N, C-alpha and C positions, 0 to 999 in steps of 0.2 A: 628307794627314791620313788616319788610319785610320778605316775605317767599322765597326770591330768595336764592337758595342754590348752585349756580355755574352752569356751562354748563351742559346741559342734556347729559345723556349717549348716547342718540340716535345721537347726533352730531358726535360721534366717529365712528359710524358704516360705513359711506361712506369711511372714511380713512382706516378702517380695510378691507373692501371689496376690495378697490383698491390695497392695499398691498398684499392681498391674490391672486388676479388675476395676478398681476405682478410676484409674486413668482411662480405661476404655469407655467409661460411662459419663465422665464430666468433660465438657468442652465449654469454656467461657466465651463471652462475646456474642455479638448478633449473628444470626444465620442469614445467609443471603436469600432473598426472595426475588425471583425474576419479575421485573416490572411489567405492568400490563397497562400501557397508556391508552387513552381513548383514541380510536382511529375512525375516520369516516367510513361509511358503508360503501361508497363508490367515489370515483374521480369526478371532478367538476368538468373536466375537458370533454368535448364532444367525442363520442366513440366512433365517429365516422371513419377514421383511418386506423383505429386500433381494435384489436379483438381481446376482450377481457377473458382471462383464463390462463392457466399455466401451460407452457409449451416448452418441451425439452429442446427445441431448436435454439432457444436462447443461450444454450451452452456455447454455441458458435454464432452469435447474433450477427456478426459481420458478414456471414455467408448470405444473409438476406439481400445484400447489395449485389451479389452475383458478379463479383469482380475478382478474377484469379490473382491479379497483381496485389490487391489489398489483402487477400488471404495469405499470400507469400510474405508480405511485409509484417503482418501480425504474427505469423509463425516465427519469423526471425526475431522479432522484438521479445516474444515470450522466452526465447532461448538466450538472448544476449543483453537484455536491458540491465543497466547497472543498478537501478532502484530495486528490481526484483531480486537481484543477487544479494544486495544488502539486506533485503527482507528475509532472505533465506538464512543469512548469518544471524539475524536476530532470533529466528526460530531455533537454530542450534544453540544459541546462548540461553534461551528460555528453557530448553530441554536440559541443558547442563545445570541450570539453576534449580530445576525441579529435582534432579538427582542429588544435588547438594542438600536440599531441604529434607529429602527422604533419608539421606545418610546421617543427618544430624539427630534423627530419632532412633538410630540403631546403635547397638553396643560397639565399642571400639576395643581393639586388642593390640597391644604393643609388645614387642619382643626386645629385650635389652640384655646387654652383657658388658662386663667391665673387668679390667685387671689393673691393680694398683700395687706399687712397691713403695713402702713408707718406712721411715725411721724416726723414732721418738728422741726427744732431747734428753741427754743424760742429767740435766738439771731438773727435769720434771719427773722422770721415772727411772727406777733402777734397771728396768728392762729396756735398754737402749739399742737393742739390735734392730736390724731391718726385718720387715714383715711383708710377705706377699699375700694378696687377697684376690681370689677369683670368685666371680659371681655371674649368674645368669638368671633372668626372671621373665615372667609373663605378667603384664599389667592390663587388666580389663576394667572398663568403666561403662556404665549405662545410666543415662538420665531418664527416669521414668516420666513420661508425659502425662502427669496426673491431671492437669487442668487444661490440656489440649492446646498449649501454645505452639508446639511443633506441628500438630495436626493442622492448625490454622495456617502455619507457614507453608505446608504442603498444599493446602487448599488454595492459597494465594498463588503459589507457583503453578498449579494446574490451570488456574484461570488466566494467568499471564501467558502461559504457553498457548492456550486456546486463542487468546487475543492476538498473539503474534501470527498464528496461522491465518486468522481472519484478516489481519492487516496485509498479509501477502496476497490473499485473494482480492482484497479491495484494490491493492496496487495493480493486480492483473486487470481488473475491470477498468480502472483509470487509464492504464497503459493502452489497452485496446481502443478505448474511446479516443485517446489523444492521437494514436496512430491513424485511426479512421478520419479524425478531424483534419490532421495535417495533410493526409492524402487527398481529401476532398478540396482543401484549400489549394494544394498544388495543382490538381486537375482544373479547378475553376480559374486559377490564375493563368495557367497555360492556355485555356480556351479564350479568356479575355485578351491575352497577349496575341494569340493568333488572329483574333478578330480585329484588334487594333492595327496590327501590321498589314493585314489585308485591306483594311479601310485606308491606311496611309498610302499604300500603293495605288489604290483607286483614286484617292484624292490628288496624288501627284499627277496622274493622267488628267484629272479634271482641271488642275491648274494649267497644265500645258494647253488643253483645249480652250480654256478661257483666255489665256494669253494670245493664242492664235486668233480667236474671235476678235480680241481687242486690236490686234495688228491689222486685220482686214476690215476694221470698222464696224463689226457686228456686236461689239460689247463695249463696256466702259471700264475705266480704271477702278471704279468701286467694286465691280464684280471680281476683278483680279485680286483686289485686296481682301475681299471676303473669302475667296477660295484659298488664298495663301494663309489666312488666319485659321480657317478650319484645319488645314494641313498642319500648321504649327501646333494647334491644340491637340490633335491626335498624336503627333510625334512626341509631344511632351508627356503623354500618358505612358508611352512604351517603356521608358526606363523604370518607372515605378512598378509597373506590372511585371517586368522581368525580375526586378529585385524581390518582389513578393514571391514569385515562383521559386527563385533560388533559396530564399530563406525557408520556405516550406520544405524544400528538399533537404536542407541542412538540418532542420528540426526532426525530420524523419530519421536521418542518419543518427542523430543523438539518441532518439528513442530506441533505435536498434542497437545502440552501443557501438557504433562505428564512426569513423572519421567523416567530416562533412562532405568530402569529395567522392566518397565511396559509391553513392547511389546515382552519380551523374550519368553514367552510361546507361543505367537501367531505367531511369525515369526522365531523362532529358527529352525524350520524344513526347509530344503532346498526346494525351489520351482523353477519352470521353469521361465526363463526370458521372459516377454511378448514380442511377435514379433512386429517389427515395422509395423504399418498399411501400407498396400500396396498402398493406396491412401489417401491423406490427403487434404480435401478441404480448400482452402485459398481464401483470397479476393484480389481484384486488388489493386495496389498502390494508386489509386485515392480514394478508400474507407478507406484507412488506417487512415486518419485523424479523421473520425467519429467513428471508431471501437476501436482504442487503448485507454484505459482509461488514460494512462499516458500522451498521447497527449492532450486529452480533459482536463485533469487537468492542464496542462501547459497553455492551452488557457484560462481557467478560471482564473488562477493566473495572466495572462497578463491583463485580463479584470478588475480584482480587483486593480491592480497597476495603470491602466489608470484612474479608478474612483477616486483613492486616490489623483491623481494630481488635479482633479477638486475640491475635498474637500479642499485641501490646497490653491488653487487659490481663493476660496470663502472668505478666511480670509482677502483678500485685500479690500473687499467692506464693506459698512456699514451693521450693523446687527440691524434689527427692531424686537421689541417685544411688546406685549400687556400685561399689568398688571392690575389686579383688586383686590380690597380688600373690603370685606363686613363684618361688625361685629356689635356687641352690647357692650356697656360699661356703667357701673353704679357703684355708691358707695354702692348700696343696691342690694342684690340678688333678692329681690322681684320685683324691677323695671327693672331687666335686660332685660326682654322681651317686655318692653313697647316701643312704637314707638319713643319716645324721646331719647331712648338709642342707636338708630341705628347710625352708621357712615359708610361711604364708600368712596372709591377713585378708579378711573379708568382712563386709558389713555395710549397712545402709548409711547414707549421709543426707542430712536435710540442711537447706540453706534458705533463709528468709530475709529479704532486704527490708529492714524495719524503717530505715530513714535514708532517703537519697535526695533530700532538698527539693522534692517535687518533680524529679526527672521522669519517673514513670508516668505520672499524671500528665505531664507535658507531652510525652510520646503518644498517649492515648488521645489527647486533644488534637495533636497533629494528624493522627490516623483518621479521626472522625471528620476533620475538616477536608481531608483528601477524599474520604468517602462521599461527603456531600458534594464536593466538586465533581466527582465521577458521576454522581446522580444527575447533576445539572448538565454535564456534558452529554450524557445519554439522552436526556430530553431534547437538547439542542440538535443532536444527530438525527433523532426521529423527525423533528420539525424540518430540518434541512432536507432530509430524504423526501418528505412529502412535497416540499416546495420544488425541489429539482424535478420530481416526477410530473407534477402538475404543469410546470413550465415546459418540460419536454413534450408532453402530450399536446399542449396548446400549439407548440411550434409544428408538431407533426400534423395536427389537424389543419392548420393554416397552409401547410405545404400542399394540401390537396386542392387549394383554390388558386395556387400560383400558376401563371402561364409559363410554359417552357420558353427559353430565350431563342430557340431555333425559329420561332414564329416571326422574328423580326429580322432575320438574316437574309439578305438577297444573295442568290447563288452567283457563282463566278461566271456561269454561262450567260446570265442576264447582263453582267458587266461587259463581257466580251461583245455581246450583240449590240449593246448601246454604243460602244466605241466604234465598231465596224459600220454601224448605221450612219454615224456622224461623218466618218471618213468617206463613205460611198457618195454622200451628197456634197462632198467638197466644201462642207461648211457653208452651203448656200442659203441656209435658213437659220433663224435664230433658235438657239438652244440654251435654255436656262440651266446653267451648270449646277449640278447637285452631286454630293458624294453618294456612294452606295447606300450609306445610312446617314441620315441627316443628323445635325448636332443634337436636336431634341430627341430623336429616336435612339441615338447612340447613348445619351445620358440615361434615357429610360432603360435601355438594354443593360447598361452597367449596373444600375440600381437593382434590376430584377435578378441578375446573376449574383450580385452580392447577397441579396435576400435568400436566393436558393442555396448559396454556399452556407449561410448561417443555419438555414433550416435543415439541410442535409447533414451538416456537422452536428446539429443538435440531436440527430438520431442516436449518436453514440452516447450522449448524456441521457437520453431516454432509456436506452438499454441498460445503462449503469444503474438505473433505478431498481433493477431486479438483479438477483444474484445469478450469474451464469454458471449453472451446475457443472458444465463441462470443463471449466478452467481448473488448472492444477492447484 
């Protein structure tokens, strides 16, 4: 009896080695080239309030405001903000997707076993008895990435993971800016509310004085009406200011991932608005591409879209794989491990999709359109970053020319002295009633404080124009 059992396994090795070497050299599709858009050499904004150059203190830019309460709020937001936690889940998802892409290019090995008991029909075979069949096998398969389709998928997964990391960093920058903005809005609203309430109390005293003057014949009904009108106008502003302060407090709680009433005890007391830092270090426009996490994320998304084009293009070419099956099979369990029970098969397999009604070409067109969209999105992100930075620097420069609202506030000591002076003279002379801050000055004060609030809040947007290297 011949012992020839077919071609030797070793005859397949040269074929496998050749396919492996070819697969390591051929990668279809376009290679990603990092874009290099034209950038201005310097900012248009006056550098009077900024210092051009890289500064590591921007890792904690909010510390420039020198407000411990703001530092504590930002620390809590970085630990509990829901958007950051969702960004972290997207990073874990991207990491798992990369592992999946890598695993698709590696061999697979399956272990199987079966037992069957069968009986043939007596109408079909003379041997109609029952039969047992025991079998166990190892099944191995490996698709050789000859044209780089799987390598392109891994490349796309790597870029997607990097984009997810940058998205989280960008979320950190946005979060810290929003916390600082809301905190500044809260403090500004509390200050305006305190001024309005103090002005209302003083105007109430003024109304009483004017009424007394009218009763003793030293005033007119018109003066009484004017004083009451000013008091009503001031009182009408208090509910809106109080509502604005409460809403800013609730927004802070949301950013920290807490319930709206959580921060009431901590922030209900009025505090001073942090001053705008006199000098804020910024980077040059040429460094903006590597510093802004949103720009880096857009560039990685472009890289992922480019790699996807190559993965789709690889479907136009043949696909080679190597399969192997080793096992034992016997009608008796005792003979299952004997040498005569062994069986095996091994060999390469090629598959080439010759006709799919344009499906592969359509997938390539879809990938190319997505790549073009990613390119346009990258260009838009760069332009947006330049615009945000220029606008923020302009706001910071203008902040240096703004007058502080304290210059317009009359002290409580002066108010008390005025009231005592009138009472000492028993209202024997004419006094033209005026509130502590006149209606014109009060409106002017309100506008200045609103401007300062916007300018100070824009500091967070200005710092968002650079990447805070200290953020996680």
